[in-house]
C-alpha positions as CSV (number, residue, x, y, z in Angstrom):
1,X,58.1,-14.5,-70.9
2,X,60.9,-16.8,-72.2
3,X,60.9,-18.9,-69.2
4,X,57.6,-19.8,-69.5
5,X,58.0,-20.6,-73.2
6,X,60.8,-23.1,-72.5
7,X,59.1,-24.7,-69.6
8,X,56.0,-25.1,-71.8
9,X,57.9,-26.6,-74.7
10,X,59.2,-29.1,-72.3
11,X,55.8,-30.2,-71.3
12,X,54.6,-30.3,-74.9
13,X,57.3,-32.8,-75.4
14,X,55.7,-35.4,-73.1
15,X,52.2,-34.4,-74.3
16,X,53.2,-35.3,-77.9
17,X,54.7,-38.6,-77.2
18,X,52.8,-41.4,-78.8
19,X,50.6,-39.4,-81.1
20,X,52.8,-38.5,-84.0
21,X,54.7,-40.0,-86.8
22,X,58.5,-40.9,-86.6
23,X,59.6,-38.5,-89.5
24,X,58.2,-34.9,-90.4
25,X,55.7,-34.9,-93.4
26,X,56.1,-32.6,-96.3
27,X,53.4,-30.2,-94.7
28,X,54.9,-30.2,-91.3
29,X,54.7,-26.8,-89.7
30,X,58.6,-26.9,-89.2
31,X,59.4,-27.5,-92.8
32,X,60.6,-24.1,-93.7
33,X,62.7,-24.0,-90.3
34,X,64.3,-27.2,-91.0
35,X,65.6,-26.2,-94.4
36,X,66.9,-23.0,-93.1
37,X,68.7,-25.2,-90.3
38,X,70.2,-27.3,-92.9
39,X,71.7,-24.3,-94.6
40,X,73.2,-23.1,-91.4
41,X,74.9,-26.5,-90.9
42,X,76.3,-26.4,-94.4
43,X,78.0,-23.1,-93.5
44,X,79.3,-24.2,-90.2
45,X,76.8,-22.2,-88.0
46,X,76.0,-25.1,-85.8
47,X,74.8,-22.9,-83.0
48,X,72.3,-21.0,-85.5
49,X,71.1,-24.6,-86.8
50,X,70.5,-25.6,-83.3
51,X,68.3,-22.7,-82.3
52,X,66.2,-23.5,-85.6
53,X,65.9,-26.8,-85.0
54,X,64.9,-26.2,-81.5
55,X,62.2,-23.7,-82.6
56,X,61.2,-26.3,-85.2
57,X,60.6,-28.8,-82.3
58,X,58.3,-26.3,-80.6
59,X,55.8,-26.4,-83.6
60,X,56.3,-29.6,-85.4
61,X,54.2,-32.7,-85.2
62,X,57.2,-34.8,-84.5
63,X,59.1,-32.6,-82.0
64,X,61.6,-35.4,-81.0
65,X,63.0,-35.6,-84.5
66,X,63.9,-31.9,-84.4
67,X,65.2,-31.7,-80.9
68,X,67.3,-34.6,-81.6
69,X,68.8,-32.5,-84.6
70,X,69.0,-29.5,-82.3
71,X,71.2,-31.4,-80.0
72,X,73.5,-32.9,-82.5
73,X,73.8,-29.2,-83.9
74,X,74.6,-27.8,-80.3
75,X,76.9,-30.6,-79.6
76,X,78.9,-29.8,-82.8
77,X,79.1,-26.3,-81.7
78,X,80.6,-27.4,-78.2
79,X,77.6,-26.7,-76.3
80,X,77.3,-29.8,-74.2
81,X,74.8,-28.4,-71.6
82,X,72.0,-27.3,-74.2
83,X,72.5,-30.7,-76.0
84,X,72.0,-32.6,-72.8
85,X,68.9,-30.6,-71.9
86,X,67.4,-31.4,-75.4
87,X,68.4,-34.9,-75.1
88,X,66.6,-35.4,-71.8
89,X,63.3,-34.0,-73.6
90,X,63.4,-36.6,-76.3
91,X,61.6,-39.9,-75.8
92,X,63.9,-42.6,-77.4
93,X,60.9,-44.9,-77.9
94,X,59.5,-42.7,-80.5
95,X,62.5,-42.8,-82.7
96,X,63.0,-44.9,-85.8
97,X,66.1,-47.0,-86.1
98,X,68.5,-44.3,-87.5
99,X,67.5,-41.7,-85.0
100,X,67.7,-44.2,-82.2
101,X,71.4,-44.8,-83.3
102,X,72.0,-40.9,-83.4
103,X,70.3,-40.6,-79.8
104,X,73.0,-43.2,-78.6
105,X,75.9,-41.7,-80.2
106,X,75.1,-38.2,-79.0
107,X,74.5,-39.3,-75.3
108,X,77.8,-41.3,-75.4
109,X,79.6,-37.9,-76.9
110,X,78.3,-36.0,-74.0
111,X,79.5,-38.6,-71.5
112,X,82.9,-38.2,-73.0
113,X,82.9,-34.5,-72.9
114,X,82.4,-34.9,-69.0
115,X,85.0,-37.2,-68.8
116,X,82.8,-40.2,-68.2
117,X,84.3,-42.8,-70.5
118,X,83.0,-46.0,-69.0
119,X,79.5,-44.5,-69.3
120,X,80.1,-43.4,-72.7
121,X,81.5,-47.0,-73.8
122,X,78.7,-48.9,-72.3
123,X,76.1,-46.7,-74.3
124,X,78.4,-47.4,-77.4
125,X,78.5,-51.1,-76.8
126,X,74.7,-51.3,-76.8
127,X,74.5,-50.0,-80.2
128,X,74.3,-52.2,-83.4
129,X,77.2,-51.2,-85.7
130,X,75.7,-53.3,-88.6
131,X,72.6,-51.0,-88.7
132,X,74.7,-47.7,-88.9
133,X,75.4,-45.6,-92.0
134,X,79.0,-45.0,-93.1
135,X,79.1,-41.6,-91.5
136,X,77.5,-42.9,-88.3
137,X,80.2,-45.8,-88.1
138,X,83.0,-43.2,-88.6
139,X,81.5,-41.5,-85.4
140,X,81.0,-44.7,-83.6
141,X,84.5,-45.7,-83.9
142,X,85.9,-42.3,-83.2
143,X,84.0,-42.0,-79.9
144,X,85.1,-45.5,-78.8
145,X,88.8,-44.5,-79.6
146,X,88.2,-41.4,-77.3
147,X,86.7,-43.5,-74.6
148,X,89.7,-45.9,-74.6
149,X,92.0,-42.8,-74.7
150,X,90.4,-41.5,-71.5
151,X,90.7,-44.9,-69.8
152,X,94.4,-45.1,-70.7
153,X,94.2,-48.0,-73.3
154,X,96.4,-46.5,-76.1
155,X,96.2,-49.6,-78.1
156,X,92.7,-50.1,-78.4
157,X,92.3,-46.3,-78.9
158,X,94.7,-46.7,-82.0
159,X,92.6,-49.8,-83.3
160,X,89.3,-48.0,-83.1
161,X,90.8,-45.0,-84.9
162,X,91.9,-47.4,-87.8
163,X,88.5,-48.8,-87.8
164,X,87.2,-45.2,-88.1
165,X,89.6,-44.2,-91.1
166,X,87.6,-45.6,-94.2
167,X,84.4,-43.7,-93.1
168,X,85.9,-40.2,-92.6
169,X,85.1,-38.0,-95.6
170,X,87.2,-34.8,-95.4
171,X,91.1,-34.8,-95.9
172,X,91.1,-32.7,-92.6
173,X,89.4,-35.3,-90.7
174,X,91.6,-38.1,-92.2
175,X,94.8,-35.9,-91.2
176,X,93.3,-35.6,-87.6
177,X,92.6,-39.2,-87.2
178,X,96.2,-40.0,-88.4
179,X,97.7,-37.9,-86.0
180,X,95.5,-39.5,-83.2
181,X,96.6,-43.1,-84.3
182,X,100.2,-42.2,-84.2
183,X,99.8,-40.3,-80.9
184,X,98.2,-43.2,-79.2
185,X,100.8,-45.8,-80.6
186,X,103.5,-43.4,-79.6
187,X,102.4,-43.6,-76.0
188,X,102.7,-47.3,-75.8
189,X,105.6,-48.9,-73.7
190,X,108.3,-50.4,-75.6
191,X,107.5,-54.0,-74.8
192,X,104.1,-53.6,-75.8
193,X,104.9,-51.9,-79.0
194,X,107.5,-54.6,-79.7
195,X,105.0,-57.3,-79.2
196,X,102.7,-55.6,-81.5
197,X,105.4,-55.7,-84.1
198,X,105.4,-59.5,-83.9
199,X,101.4,-59.9,-84.0
200,X,99.9,-56.9,-85.6
201,X,98.3,-57.4,-88.9
202,X,96.7,-55.1,-91.7
203,X,96.7,-51.3,-91.2
204,X,97.9,-51.7,-87.5
205,X,101.0,-53.4,-88.7
206,X,102.2,-50.6,-90.7
207,X,101.3,-48.1,-88.0
208,X,103.4,-49.9,-85.5
209,X,106.2,-49.9,-87.9
210,X,106.0,-46.4,-88.4
211,X,105.8,-45.4,-84.7
212,X,108.9,-47.8,-84.0
213,X,111.1,-46.1,-86.6
214,X,110.3,-42.6,-85.3
215,X,110.9,-43.7,-81.8
216,X,114.2,-45.5,-82.7
217,X,115.7,-43.4,-85.4
218,X,117.7,-40.2,-85.1
219,X,116.6,-37.1,-87.1
220,X,119.4,-37.8,-89.7
221,X,118.4,-41.3,-90.0
222,X,114.5,-40.7,-90.3
223,X,114.0,-39.6,-93.7
224,X,115.6,-42.6,-94.9
225,X,113.6,-44.8,-92.5
226,X,110.4,-43.2,-93.7
227,X,111.3,-43.7,-97.4
228,X,111.9,-47.5,-96.7
229,X,108.5,-47.6,-94.8
230,X,106.7,-45.8,-97.8
231,X,108.3,-48.5,-100.1
232,X,107.1,-51.3,-97.8
233,X,103.6,-50.0,-97.3
234,X,102.4,-48.5,-100.6
235,X,98.6,-48.8,-99.8
236,X,98.7,-47.8,-96.2
237,X,96.5,-44.9,-95.0
238,X,99.6,-43.1,-93.8
239,X,101.7,-43.6,-97.0
240,X,102.9,-40.3,-98.5
241,X,102.2,-36.9,-97.1
242,X,101.6,-38.2,-93.5
243,X,104.5,-40.5,-93.2
244,X,106.9,-37.8,-95.0
245,X,105.7,-35.2,-92.3
246,X,107.2,-37.3,-89.7
247,X,110.5,-37.2,-91.4
248,X,110.5,-33.5,-91.0
249,X,109.6,-33.3,-87.3
250,X,112.2,-32.4,-84.6
251,X,113.3,-35.3,-82.4
252,X,111.4,-33.7,-79.3
253,X,108.2,-33.2,-81.3
254,X,108.3,-36.8,-83.1
255,X,109.4,-39.0,-80.4
256,X,106.4,-39.1,-78.0
257,X,106.6,-40.4,-74.4
258,X,107.4,-44.4,-74.2
259,X,106.5,-45.9,-70.8
260,X,109.4,-47.5,-69.1
261,X,108.7,-50.4,-66.8
262,X,109.3,-49.7,-63.3
263,X,111.0,-52.1,-60.9
264,X,107.8,-53.8,-60.2
265,X,105.6,-55.5,-62.8
266,X,103.4,-52.6,-63.5
267,X,104.5,-49.8,-66.2
268,X,105.2,-46.7,-64.1
269,X,107.2,-44.4,-66.2
270,X,106.5,-42.6,-69.5
271,X,109.7,-41.0,-70.9
272,X,110.4,-38.6,-73.7
273,X,114.2,-39.3,-74.8
274,X,116.5,-36.9,-73.4
275,X,119.3,-37.1,-76.2
276,X,119.9,-39.3,-79.2
277,X,121.6,-42.6,-78.8
278,X,125.2,-42.0,-77.7
279,X,124.5,-38.3,-76.8
280,X,124.8,-36.5,-73.5
281,X,122.3,-36.1,-70.8
282,X,123.4,-32.5,-69.9
283,X,119.9,-30.8,-71.0
284,X,117.8,-29.9,-67.9
285,X,115.0,-32.3,-67.2
286,X,111.3,-31.7,-66.0
287,X,109.7,-34.7,-64.5
288,X,105.9,-34.6,-64.7
289,X,103.8,-36.8,-62.3
290,X,100.3,-37.5,-63.5
291,X,97.8,-40.0,-63.4
292,X,98.1,-41.0,-67.1
293,X,95.8,-44.1,-66.8
294,X,92.8,-44.7,-64.8
295,X,89.9,-42.5,-63.5
296,X,91.8,-39.4,-63.8
297,X,93.5,-39.9,-67.2
298,X,91.1,-37.5,-68.9
299,X,92.0,-34.3,-66.8
300,X,95.7,-35.6,-66.8
301,X,95.4,-35.7,-70.6
302,X,94.3,-32.1,-70.7
303,X,97.1,-30.9,-68.6
304,X,99.7,-32.7,-70.5
305,X,98.2,-31.1,-73.7
306,X,99.0,-27.7,-72.0
307,X,102.5,-28.8,-71.0
308,X,103.5,-30.4,-74.4
309,X,102.3,-27.1,-76.0
310,X,104.4,-24.9,-73.9
311,X,107.2,-27.1,-74.3
312,X,107.0,-27.1,-78.0
313,X,106.7,-23.3,-78.1
314,X,109.8,-23.0,-75.9
315,X,112.5,-21.5,-78.2
316,X,115.1,-21.2,-75.0
317,X,118.6,-22.2,-75.5
318,X,118.4,-24.4,-72.4
319,X,114.9,-25.7,-73.2
320,X,114.4,-28.9,-70.8
321,X,113.3,-32.1,-71.8
322,X,110.4,-33.7,-70.3
323,X,109.9,-37.1,-68.8
324,X,106.3,-38.2,-67.7
325,X,105.6,-40.7,-65.0
326,X,102.2,-42.5,-64.4
327,X,101.3,-42.0,-60.9
328,X,98.5,-44.5,-61.2
329,X,101.2,-47.1,-62.0
330,X,103.6,-46.5,-58.9
331,X,104.4,-45.1,-55.6
332,X,104.4,-41.4,-55.9
333,X,107.3,-40.7,-53.5
334,X,109.1,-43.7,-55.2
335,X,108.4,-42.1,-58.5
336,X,109.8,-38.8,-57.3
337,X,113.1,-40.5,-56.2
338,X,113.4,-42.4,-59.4
339,X,112.9,-39.2,-61.4
340,X,115.6,-37.7,-59.7
341,X,117.9,-40.6,-60.1
342,X,117.0,-40.2,-63.9
343,X,118.4,-36.7,-63.9
344,X,115.2,-34.6,-63.3
345,X,116.0,-31.2,-61.8
346,X,112.4,-30.1,-61.5
347,X,109.1,-31.7,-60.9
348,X,105.7,-31.1,-62.1
349,X,102.7,-32.7,-60.1
350,X,101.3,-34.8,-58.6
351,X,97.6,-34.0,-59.4
352,X,95.6,-35.8,-56.5
353,X,95.5,-34.3,-53.2
354,X,96.5,-37.4,-51.4
355,X,99.4,-37.8,-53.7
356,X,100.4,-34.3,-53.0
357,X,100.3,-35.2,-49.2
358,X,102.2,-38.4,-49.7
359,X,105.0,-36.6,-51.3
360,X,105.2,-33.7,-48.8
361,X,105.3,-36.3,-46.0
362,X,107.8,-38.4,-47.7
363,X,110.8,-36.3,-46.4
364,X,112.8,-33.5,-47.4
365,X,112.4,-32.6,-51.1
366,X,115.7,-32.1,-52.8
367,X,114.4,-30.7,-56.1
368,X,111.5,-28.1,-56.3
369,X,108.1,-29.7,-56.8
370,X,105.1,-27.7,-58.5
371,X,102.2,-29.6,-57.3
372,X,99.0,-29.5,-59.5
373,X,96.5,-29.1,-56.6
374,X,96.3,-27.5,-53.2
375,X,96.4,-29.7,-49.9
376,X,96.0,-27.4,-47.0
377,X,97.3,-29.9,-44.6
378,X,100.9,-30.1,-46.0
379,X,103.7,-27.7,-46.8
380,X,107.4,-27.6,-47.6
381,X,110.4,-25.5,-48.6
382,X,110.5,-26.9,-52.1
383,X,106.8,-27.6,-52.3
384,X,104.6,-25.1,-54.2
385,X,101.0,-25.7,-54.7
386,X,99.1,-24.7,-57.9
387,X,95.5,-25.4,-58.3
388,X,92.5,-23.9,-60.0
389,X,90.6,-23.9,-56.8
390,X,87.0,-22.5,-56.9
391,X,87.7,-20.9,-53.4
392,X,90.0,-18.3,-55.1
393,X,87.4,-17.5,-57.6
394,X,84.6,-17.0,-55.1
395,X,86.9,-14.7,-53.2
396,X,87.5,-12.5,-56.5
397,X,84.0,-12.3,-57.6
398,X,83.2,-11.4,-54.0
399,X,85.7,-8.6,-54.1
400,X,84.4,-7.3,-57.3
401,X,80.8,-7.0,-55.9
402,X,82.3,-5.2,-52.7
403,X,84.3,-2.7,-54.8
404,X,81.0,-2.1,-56.8
405,X,79.7,-0.9,-53.3
406,X,77.5,-4.1,-52.7
407,X,77.0,-5.0,-49.4
408,X,74.0,-7.4,-48.9
409,X,73.8,-10.4,-51.0
410,X,71.2,-12.9,-52.2
411,X,72.8,-16.2,-52.6
412,X,71.7,-18.8,-54.8
413,X,73.7,-22.1,-55.5
414,X,73.0,-25.7,-56.4
415,X,72.2,-28.4,-53.8
416,X,75.0,-30.6,-55.0
417,X,78.2,-31.0,-52.8
418,X,80.1,-28.6,-55.1
419,X,77.3,-26.0,-55.0
420,X,77.3,-26.1,-51.1
421,X,81.1,-25.9,-51.2
422,X,80.7,-22.8,-53.1
423,X,78.1,-21.3,-51.0
424,X,79.8,-22.0,-47.7
425,X,83.0,-20.3,-48.8
426,X,81.3,-17.3,-50.1
427,X,79.2,-16.7,-46.9
428,X,82.3,-17.2,-44.6
429,X,84.4,-14.9,-46.9
430,X,81.6,-12.6,-47.4
431,X,80.9,-12.2,-43.6
432,X,84.4,-11.8,-42.7
433,X,84.7,-8.9,-45.1
434,X,81.8,-7.1,-43.3
435,X,79.1,-8.0,-45.9
436,X,75.8,-9.6,-45.0
437,X,73.7,-12.4,-46.5
438,X,70.0,-11.4,-47.0
439,X,69.0,-15.1,-47.9
440,X,70.5,-18.2,-49.1
441,X,68.7,-20.7,-51.4
442,X,69.6,-24.0,-53.1
443,X,68.3,-25.5,-56.2
444,X,68.4,-28.8,-58.2
445,X,70.8,-28.1,-61.3
446,X,69.6,-28.9,-64.6
447,X,65.8,-29.0,-63.4
448,X,64.5,-26.4,-65.9
449,X,61.8,-25.2,-63.6
450,X,62.9,-23.2,-60.5
451,X,59.7,-21.6,-59.8
452,X,59.0,-23.3,-56.4
453,X,62.6,-22.7,-55.3
454,X,62.5,-18.9,-56.2
455,X,59.1,-17.8,-55.6
456,X,59.4,-18.1,-51.8
457,X,62.7,-16.1,-51.6
458,X,60.8,-12.8,-50.8
459,X,59.4,-14.6,-47.6
460,X,62.9,-15.7,-46.6
461,X,64.2,-12.0,-46.5
462,X,61.0,-10.7,-44.6
463,X,62.1,-8.9,-41.2
464,X,60.6,-9.7,-37.8
465,X,58.7,-12.8,-39.1
466,X,56.9,-11.1,-42.0
467,X,54.9,-13.4,-44.2
468,X,54.5,-10.9,-47.2
469,X,57.1,-10.2,-49.7
470,X,59.6,-7.3,-48.9
471,X,61.0,-5.3,-51.8
472,X,64.4,-6.6,-52.6
473,X,66.4,-3.5,-52.9
474,X,65.4,-3.0,-49.1
475,X,67.3,-6.2,-48.1
476,X,69.7,-7.0,-50.9
477,X,71.6,-5.3,-53.4
478,X,73.0,-8.1,-55.6
479,X,72.7,-11.6,-56.4
480,X,75.6,-14.0,-55.9
481,X,74.7,-17.0,-58.4
482,X,76.6,-20.4,-58.7
483,X,75.2,-21.7,-61.8
484,X,76.2,-23.2,-65.3
485,X,75.1,-21.3,-68.5
486,X,71.8,-23.3,-69.1
487,X,70.8,-22.7,-65.4
488,X,71.7,-19.1,-65.3
489,X,69.8,-18.3,-68.4
490,X,66.7,-19.4,-66.6
491,X,67.2,-18.4,-63.1
492,X,68.2,-14.7,-63.9
493,X,65.2,-14.0,-66.0
494,X,62.9,-15.7,-63.7
495,X,64.2,-13.6,-60.8
496,X,63.6,-10.5,-62.8
497,X,59.8,-11.7,-63.4
498,X,59.6,-11.6,-59.7
499,X,60.8,-8.0,-59.5
500,X,64.2,-9.4,-58.1
501,X,66.0,-7.1,-60.7
502,X,69.5,-7.0,-58.7
503,X,72.8,-6.9,-60.3
504,X,74.3,-10.5,-60.5
505,X,77.8,-11.6,-59.9
506,X,78.3,-15.3,-60.8
507,X,80.8,-18.2,-60.8
508,X,82.7,-18.6,-64.0
509,X,80.6,-21.8,-65.0
510,X,78.0,-19.3,-66.1
511,X,80.2,-18.9,-69.2
512,X,80.6,-21.9,-71.5
513,X,83.8,-20.6,-72.9
514,X,82.3,-20.0,-76.4
515,X,80.8,-16.4,-77.0
516,X,77.8,-16.4,-79.2
517,X,76.1,-13.0,-79.8
518,X,73.5,-14.7,-81.6
519,X,71.9,-16.2,-78.5
520,X,69.3,-14.8,-76.0
521,X,70.3,-11.7,-73.9
522,X,69.0,-13.6,-70.5
523,X,72.6,-13.1,-68.9
524,X,73.1,-9.5,-70.1
525,X,75.0,-7.5,-67.2
526,X,76.0,-10.6,-65.2
527,X,79.6,-10.1,-64.0
528,X,82.0,-13.2,-63.5
529,X,85.7,-13.6,-63.2
530,X,87.5,-16.4,-65.0
531,X,91.1,-17.3,-66.5
532,X,92.3,-14.9,-69.2
533,X,93.0,-17.8,-71.7
534,X,89.3,-18.2,-72.1
535,X,88.3,-14.7,-72.0
536,X,90.7,-13.6,-74.7
537,X,90.9,-16.3,-77.0
538,X,93.9,-14.7,-79.0
539,X,96.0,-13.7,-76.0
540,X,99.2,-15.7,-75.5
541,X,100.2,-16.0,-79.5
542,X,101.2,-19.5,-80.1
543,X,99.5,-20.6,-76.9
544,X,96.4,-18.8,-77.3
545,X,93.1,-20.9,-77.2
546,X,92.7,-20.1,-80.8
547,X,96.2,-21.1,-81.8
548,X,95.5,-24.3,-80.0
549,X,92.0,-24.8,-81.4
550,X,92.7,-28.3,-82.9
551,X,93.9,-29.4,-79.4
552,X,91.0,-27.7,-77.4
553,X,88.1,-29.2,-79.5
554,X,89.6,-32.7,-78.8
555,X,89.5,-32.1,-75.2
556,X,86.2,-32.6,-73.1
557,X,84.7,-29.1,-72.4
558,X,84.9,-29.7,-68.6
559,X,88.5,-30.1,-68.8
560,X,89.5,-27.3,-71.2
561,X,90.9,-24.9,-68.5
562,X,93.3,-27.6,-67.5
563,X,95.1,-26.9,-70.8
564,X,96.0,-23.4,-69.6
565,X,97.0,-24.9,-66.3
566,X,99.5,-27.1,-68.1
567,X,100.8,-24.2,-70.1
568,X,101.4,-22.3,-66.7
569,X,102.9,-25.2,-65.1
570,X,105.4,-25.7,-67.6
571,X,106.4,-21.9,-67.7
572,X,106.4,-21.6,-63.9
573,X,108.7,-24.6,-63.3
574,X,111.9,-22.4,-63.8
575,X,110.5,-19.2,-61.9
576,X,109.3,-20.7,-58.6
577,X,112.3,-18.9,-56.8
578,X,111.5,-15.6,-58.7
579,X,107.9,-15.6,-57.6
580,X,108.6,-16.5,-54.1
581,X,110.8,-13.3,-53.8
582,X,107.9,-11.4,-54.8
583,X,107.8,-11.5,-58.5
584,X,104.7,-11.8,-60.7
585,X,104.0,-14.0,-63.9
586,X,101.3,-13.1,-66.5
587,X,100.0,-16.5,-67.1
588,X,97.2,-18.2,-69.0
589,X,95.3,-18.9,-65.8
590,X,95.8,-15.3,-64.4
591,X,98.3,-13.0,-62.8
592,X,100.5,-15.6,-60.8
593,X,102.2,-14.9,-57.4
594,X,103.4,-16.9,-54.6
595,X,101.5,-16.5,-51.4
596,X,101.6,-18.2,-47.8
597,X,102.8,-21.6,-47.7
598,X,104.2,-21.5,-51.4
599,X,100.8,-21.6,-52.9
600,X,100.2,-20.1,-56.0
601,X,97.7,-17.1,-56.0
602,X,95.9,-16.4,-59.4
603,X,94.5,-12.9,-60.0
604,X,91.6,-13.6,-62.3
605,X,90.3,-11.2,-65.1
606,X,86.6,-10.2,-65.0
607,X,84.0,-9.8,-67.5
608,X,80.4,-8.7,-68.0
609,X,78.0,-10.4,-70.4
610,X,77.1,-7.8,-73.1
611,X,74.8,-9.4,-75.8
612,X,75.9,-12.9,-74.8
613,X,79.6,-12.1,-75.3
614,X,82.0,-11.4,-72.0
615,X,83.4,-7.9,-72.5
616,X,86.5,-7.7,-70.4
617,X,86.4,-5.0,-67.5
618,X,89.9,-5.7,-65.9
619,X,91.7,-7.6,-63.1
620,X,89.7,-8.8,-60.3
621,X,90.2,-6.9,-57.1
622,X,91.2,-8.2,-53.7
623,X,89.9,-7.7,-50.3
624,X,92.5,-7.4,-47.3
625,X,91.0,-9.3,-44.6
């Protein structure tokens, strides 16, 4: 059975530690698999390479060498869960210097994908850059730049990107790096950018000058200003094609938000210019309140990516201007009042529940607010609450099971606070609907071995104190599973091996967001509900996941759904009264309506795994309670 093989492989890892060389010999049993994996890598088939390297690790005399490369390949494919699992099976003491560096870089990247910037920076700071290859140095500085970006330090992020530039091989990588440098510097406050123009040296000096001229010039002035910049910096990495491209950008796209100091000493406001100097301020204005710095900078950045993308795609005649305000640098009710004083007609945000409550309790809101979270304790006539709450997802997957004539659930969820939140809401909702819970079981996420957790489930569903297993079909007719893809691929076949062969309905965490028909079929038949933006990567045209692929891949996997949330937040901002009157909006996060208390309700799309790819089966049903 596949589960036994996987668990055995993990055990073999420990058994081999300390008894093999650091690199595979020419006659290593995994040599052919390694060659095939390298061919897959060159072809861009990272998932395929990862699987081959993983198989190589199972038969090689140096399993850690191949598991490290499998983790690298899976991470390139965007599969942080599998990569993390493999890295946990690697003993870093068994790695040579080069592979020890790779081990550190991969672990830091996984931290960044999960939004753990401080942890990633700690790992990176422990590495010796002087021992790195040029390619590793490029990765090292790029990862440090991403960490600084997540922590809200745009200047240091730009410095690290500049340091990475000389080590990047492909023109596409260089172009993306240049975009990231310019984006980081464009987010600096005016005083900081001005200070850097006096003190910066080397490549940073030229970048700062370029950011300043784009920010300060009008579209008809920009071509001349860029030409002068090219003449002044002939050897700069941005010279030529990149700088020239800035001259062709529209004012809204080229002039990124600058942070304007608040009345206090902290910078509180990030502003996109509303008009050219001397122009009018007649355009509608949307103020966006987000934690652009601090702990929640990474999810806020993902939301901003979606808002900016929707704004760029807006071709309406009355296209609003955007102003971004950093809620970590000011009092939220004060920022709301400041935004109105500066011309805002609508507000998106804030993001944190406590900030939603603070704004709701600050007095009557004169301009409509689309908060990006739900706080059940507050409401208001002009306060709309929009959140990607797991409770709505729980209710819709439960309704899917109900409409498939399932009535008795076997509930399996992680023992974490999040897992128990899911389990408790499902239990309450299911029982109120008239369903029954045959048994509820919790497990430790990511443990790889669930045998001690699952093998006693039969006893839990025994009747009248029975101590022998009862056939599951007599007491439960489906499994409700809260698990990520890695755990789901172990739990479901393990249950089947115990003859618990029941239909499975799962939370969307079971889907990594990246279909891969070449993986195993452990999840075949599992039903889940998710946002349509992820299930149909081509829907939405210019705002589809595929169209925004470059931005999506730069966003930590755990936060990618927030891009869709940002898209919908921008597009909803002018339709709130229409929705409150009974209208519907077909959004990236679902079919959207306004429910009780001005809370946005999302009707998700449901899908069923078929050969590891989700096959859409329609909109999620709803149960009247």
